[in-house]
N, C-alpha and C positions, 0 to 999 in steps of 0.2 A: 302452906306455901313455903317454898324454900327460897333462900337468897338468890339462887340461880334463876328461878322463875320470876322473881321480882326484877332482876336485872334485865331479863328478856322483855318483860312487859314495859318497864320504864324505857328501855331502848326504843321499842316500837312507838311508844307515846311521844318521846322526845323527837323522833324523826317526823311523825305526823303533825305534832302541834308546837314544836319548838321546845327549847330547854328553859324551864322555869328558874326563877331566882331562888325559890325555896320549895321544900316539900315538908308538909306537916303530917306527922303520923304518930301513932301510939308507940309504945316501947316494945312492940312485939319483936321477937327474935329475927324475923325476916327483914325488917328495916333497920334494926340495930346491929345487924351482922357487919363484921369488919369489912368484908368484900363489898357490900352495898355502900357503906359510908365512904370507903376508899374510892370507889368508882364515881360516886356523886361528887366527891371533892375534885376529882380529875376533870369532870365536865363542868365544874363551877357552880354546882347546886348546893346551897346550904340546907341543913336539916333543922327542923323545929320539932322537937318531941313534946308530946302532950304529957303532962305530969300524971302519973298514975292516980286514979280516983278523982280526976278533974274533967268530967265530960263537958263542962261548960267551955273548955278550951277548944272544943271541936263541935260547935253548935250546929254546923251544917249537917254532919252525919247524924247527930243525935236527933235533929228534926226529921231527917229522912227516915231513920229507924222507927221513930214514933208513927209516922204516916204509914210506912209499910206494915207495921204491926196493927194499927187501928183500921186501915182500909183493906187489908188483905188477910193477914195471918189470923186475926181474931175473928174473922167472918167466915173462914173456910175450914173444912175438914178434908184433908187430902187423903184419898184412898190409895193412891199409887204415886210413885215418884214421877211418872210421866204426867199425871194430872197436876202435881205441884209445879212442874216445869212449865207446862202450858199456861196455867193460870197466873203464875208469876210473870211470865213473859208478856202476857196480855196486860197485866197491871202496869208493868214497866213501860210498855208502849204508850198506854194512856197517860201515865205520869209524865212522860217526856214530851209527848206531842199534842195532848188534848187538855189535860188538867191545868187550870191557871195557877200560877205561883205568885203569892203576894210579893215576894222579894223581887219579882221581875215585872212589877206593874200589872199583875193579874194576867200575864200572858204565859203560855207554856214555854218551856225552855227551847224547844225546837218546832215552832209552829209551822214552818214551811218545809220541814223535812219530808221527803217522800219515802218514809220508812216502810210503808205498807205496800205489799204486792197484791196481786189478784187473789192470793190465798187468804188474805186478811181483809176481805171485802166488808166484813161486819163492822170494822172500825170507821168512824166518821173521818172524812177528809176536810181540810180547811179550804173553803172557797170564799172569794170575796163576793160582796153583794152584786157587783157587776157581772161576775161569772154566773151566779145563780140566775139573775135576770136574763142574761144572754141565752142560757140553756133553756129557760122557759119560753123565750121568744122563738127559738129554733124549733121547739116541739109544737108550738101553736100555729106556725106558718106552713 
């Protein structure tokens, strides 16, 4: 990833979600680049760099990486790039919309998101008990 692509992505995110006070990142060249630091300074975002060899300073990503490895990468053998993309996307969808997260009170990050289309019908949708009971009542009358 180049500093130019970092600036493009950050610009899009800032427009969609607002400008944060801080960005925490590792010391990779794409975030440590002068152009990126200069631009962040102009928009009022401070940088917090993680010390090399200090993964505990970024516990969220370390936790995510561990779950991705344990729940997907260690369990699958990908025969093609397409298979890897499809299975990774399926895992990502479940991780974000179905799987409970202890840090969120055992709720998924996006429980009410309608991320699934008719092509993803195999994924469960979130329904309330009332919705389930109403649909049962409609089928029995």
